[in-house]
SETOR-894481 format. One record per residue (C-alpha): residue number from 1; residue in one letter; y, x, z. Coordinates in Angstrom, 2 decimals. Layout:
residues N
BASE_seq_type_c2_c1_c3
BASE_NUM_a_Y_X_Z
...
//
This chain:
residues 190
BASE_seq_type_c2_c1_c3
BASE_1_m_21.62_28.76_87.64
BASE_2_s_18.35_30.01_86.91
BASE_3_k_17.15_33.48_87.57
BASE_4_s_17.15_34.55_83.64
BASE_5_n_20.58_33.31_83.65
BASE_6_k_21.96_35.51_86.29
BASE_7_d_20.24_38.18_84.89
BASE_8_i_22.05_37.69_81.39
BASE_9_n_25.43_37.63_83.36
BASE_10_l_24.69_40.52_85.32
BASE_11_n_23.60_42.40_81.87
BASE_12_n_26.57_41.26_80.30
BASE_13_e_28.77_42.26_83.32
BASE_14_e_26.83_45.48_83.35
BASE_15_k_27.39_46.01_79.56
BASE_16_k_31.24_45.05_79.90
BASE_17_s_31.71_47.54_82.73
BASE_18_s_29.66_50.26_81.09
BASE_19_t_31.82_49.81_77.96
BASE_20_e_35.15_49.69_79.91
BASE_21_e_34.09_53.25_81.41
BASE_22_e_33.14_54.53_78.00
BASE_23_v_36.55_53.65_76.35
BASE_24_s_38.57_54.83_79.61
BASE_25_e_36.26_58.25_79.45
BASE_26_q_37.36_58.48_75.80
BASE_27_k_41.15_58.18_76.85
BASE_28_i_40.97_60.60_80.05
BASE_29_e_38.79_62.96_78.70
BASE_30_p_40.54_65.55_76.43
BASE_31_s_38.87_67.54_73.70
BASE_32_a_37.61_70.97_73.67
BASE_33_e_40.87_72.21_71.82
BASE_34_e_43.07_70.63_74.33
BASE_35_k_41.11_72.07_77.05
BASE_36_l_41.69_75.33_75.36
BASE_37_k_45.19_75.02_74.82
BASE_38_v_45.72_73.90_78.75
BASE_39_s_43.64_77.08_79.87
BASE_40_e_45.62_79.19_77.63
BASE_41_e_49.00_77.97_78.95
BASE_42_k_47.95_78.45_82.27
BASE_43_l_46.53_81.93_81.66
BASE_44_l_49.85_83.03_80.05
BASE_45_r_51.97_81.71_82.99
BASE_46_a_49.82_83.48_85.48
BASE_47_l_50.01_86.82_83.30
BASE_48_a_53.75_86.45_83.14
BASE_49_d_53.95_85.70_87.05
BASE_50_s_51.91_88.55_87.89
BASE_51_e_54.14_90.75_85.48
BASE_52_n_57.26_89.53_87.01
BASE_53_q_56.15_90.32_90.52
BASE_54_r_54.83_93.94_89.14
BASE_55_r_58.43_94.45_88.17
BASE_56_r_59.73_93.39_91.43
BASE_57_f_57.68_95.56_93.63
BASE_58_e_58.20_98.43_91.34
BASE_59_k_62.14_97.94_91.67
BASE_60_e_61.42_97.43_95.46
BASE_61_i_59.70_100.61_95.63
BASE_62_k_62.43_102.55_93.71
BASE_63_d_65.32_101.11_96.14
BASE_64_a_63.29_101.92_99.01
BASE_65_f_62.61_105.65_97.76
BASE_66_d_66.17_105.93_96.41
BASE_67_f_68.04_103.95_99.38
BASE_68_g_65.53_104.59_102.09
BASE_69_g_67.89_107.04_104.12
BASE_70_f_71.21_104.65_103.57
BASE_71_n_71.45_103.69_107.41
BASE_72_f_70.33_107.12_108.42
BASE_73_a_73.14_109.02_106.19
BASE_74_r_75.94_106.23_107.33
BASE_75_e_75.16_107.47_110.94
BASE_76_m_75.10_110.98_110.04
BASE_77_l_78.73_110.56_108.87
BASE_78_a_79.83_109.88_112.37
BASE_79_i_78.43_113.45_113.16
BASE_80_l_80.54_114.98_110.44
BASE_81_d_83.98_113.04_111.53
BASE_82_n_83.33_114.49_115.11
BASE_83_l_82.86_117.61_113.98
BASE_84_e_85.94_117.67_112.15
BASE_85_r_87.84_116.13_114.89
BASE_86_a_86.57_119.02_117.18
BASE_87_k_87.95_121.74_114.77
BASE_88_k_91.30_119.74_114.74
BASE_89_s_91.73_119.69_118.43
BASE_90_i_90.41_123.66_118.91
BASE_91_q_92.95_124.49_116.39
BASE_92_e_95.57_122.61_118.21
BASE_93_d_94.83_123.81_121.90
BASE_94_e_96.85_126.79_122.70
BASE_95_i_94.79_128.06_125.48
BASE_96_l_91.76_128.67_123.09
BASE_97_k_93.50_130.02_120.26
BASE_98_k_94.67_132.93_122.68
BASE_99_s_90.89_133.51_123.63
BASE_100_k_89.23_136.47_122.07
BASE_101_e_86.38_134.20_120.94
BASE_102_f_88.26_131.99_119.19
BASE_103_e_87.64_133.08_115.77
BASE_104_k_83.95_133.42_116.16
BASE_105_f_83.78_129.97_117.62
BASE_106_f_85.69_128.47_114.61
BASE_107_k_83.86_130.18_112.05
BASE_108_n_80.62_129.01_113.63
BASE_109_l_81.96_125.71_113.34
BASE_110_e_82.77_125.64_109.88
BASE_111_i_79.24_127.13_109.36
BASE_112_i_77.94_124.08_110.79
BASE_113_e_80.11_121.92_108.82
BASE_114_k_79.46_123.74_105.51
BASE_115_d_75.63_123.36_106.22
BASE_116_l_75.85_119.53_106.85
BASE_117_i_77.95_118.83_103.62
BASE_118_s_75.23_120.92_101.78
BASE_119_t_72.62_118.84_102.92
BASE_120_f_74.45_115.86_102.13
BASE_121_e_74.96_117.44_98.64
BASE_122_k_71.29_118.21_98.42
BASE_123_n_70.46_114.28_99.16
BASE_124_k_73.05_112.78_96.86
BASE_125_i_75.80_112.06_99.24
BASE_126_t_79.02_113.04_98.20
BASE_127_k_83.04_112.70_99.21
BASE_128_i_85.01_110.62_97.26
BASE_129_n_87.86_112.61_95.97
BASE_130_c_90.82_110.21_96.13
BASE_131_l_94.02_112.02_96.63
BASE_132_n_96.70_111.44_93.88
BASE_133_k_94.50_108.86_92.56
BASE_134_m_95.04_104.97_91.76
BASE_135_f_93.91_102.90_94.81
BASE_136_d_90.57_101.12_93.95
BASE_137_p_89.50_98.57_96.79
BASE_138_n_85.83_99.24_95.56
BASE_139_f_86.21_102.69_96.77
BASE_140_h_89.30_102.77_99.14
BASE_141_q_90.35_100.99_101.98
BASE_142_a_94.21_100.77_102.71
BASE_143_m_95.25_101.55_105.93
BASE_144_l_99.09_102.04_105.20
BASE_145_e_102.07_102.17_102.81
BASE_146_i_104.26_104.99_102.51
BASE_147_e_107.46_104.95_100.75
BASE_148_d_107.69_107.36_98.12
BASE_149_d_109.86_107.17_94.91
BASE_150_k_108.03_110.67_93.49
BASE_151_t_104.76_108.68_92.63
BASE_152_e_103.70_105.09_90.88
BASE_153_a_103.45_102.60_93.45
BASE_154_g_99.63_102.15_94.24
BASE_155_t_98.77_105.93_94.33
BASE_156_i_96.83_107.56_97.13
BASE_157_i_99.25_109.79_98.89
BASE_158_q_97.33_110.45_102.07
BASE_159_e_93.39_110.56_102.97
BASE_160_i_92.97_109.06_106.65
BASE_161_q_89.30_109.31_106.58
BASE_162_p_87.16_110.64_103.91
BASE_163_g_84.92_108.01_102.03
BASE_164_f_81.56_108.97_100.73
BASE_165_m_79.10_107.71_98.20
BASE_166_f_75.04_107.61_98.35
BASE_167_g_73.84_108.16_94.86
BASE_168_e_76.02_105.34_92.92
BASE_169_r_76.24_103.38_96.09
BASE_170_l_79.15_103.09_98.10
BASE_171_l_78.12_104.71_101.97
BASE_172_r_81.62_104.18_103.15
BASE_173_p_85.14_103.66_101.61
BASE_174_s_87.93_106.17_101.78
BASE_175_f_90.63_104.96_104.49
BASE_176_v_93.84_105.98_102.61
BASE_177_g_97.62_105.64_102.68
BASE_178_i_98.90_104.51_99.26
BASE_179_s_102.56_104.74_97.81
BASE_180_k_105.31_102.07_97.37
BASE_181_k_108.76_102.50_96.31
BASE_182_k_111.76_102.29_98.49
BASE_183_g_112.75_98.92_99.09
BASE_184_e_109.87_97.08_97.76
BASE_185_n_108.90_94.98_101.20
BASE_186_n_112.49_93.71_100.89
BASE_187_e_112.39_92.31_97.77
BASE_188_k_109.17_90.83_98.33
BASE_189_n_110.35_89.00_101.51
BASE_190_k_113.66_87.70_99.53
//
């Protein structure tokens, strides 16, 4: 091949490749409107994501503020329980009852108990009133069944340990005894 033929072939190949590049660029290169739509969609997604994240953070902050003391409150219930146990054991102790200082000491324990309950109430910790109400597994834990024909089956007739709410959240369920009709177990067993 002569030099001029080589040049022609090279020129033809260059033209082919440049024409192919132009065609492929036209297919790949989106229009300005398409680019704008894609950018707008990306921007809207990013805005929605940031809004969702802001809402999650606000909820987490609110929950932390509302329920931040939840574990502390649960542990403080142990103090209240121990105070009640101490009062019962003091009342049952015959030697202490005969003491001159018994009444004064016992009144001081009651004052401490009232202060603790008052502090609980200020912090949205409330006792669950359950006696003579129907058993609800969301708020009560049945510890025993007591035969009783006077009340409807499933009614709480004994509170073993009081339950408490922390705002609208269950802090501790009430441990209760519920009524059942006499002979109910015998019928179930048959």
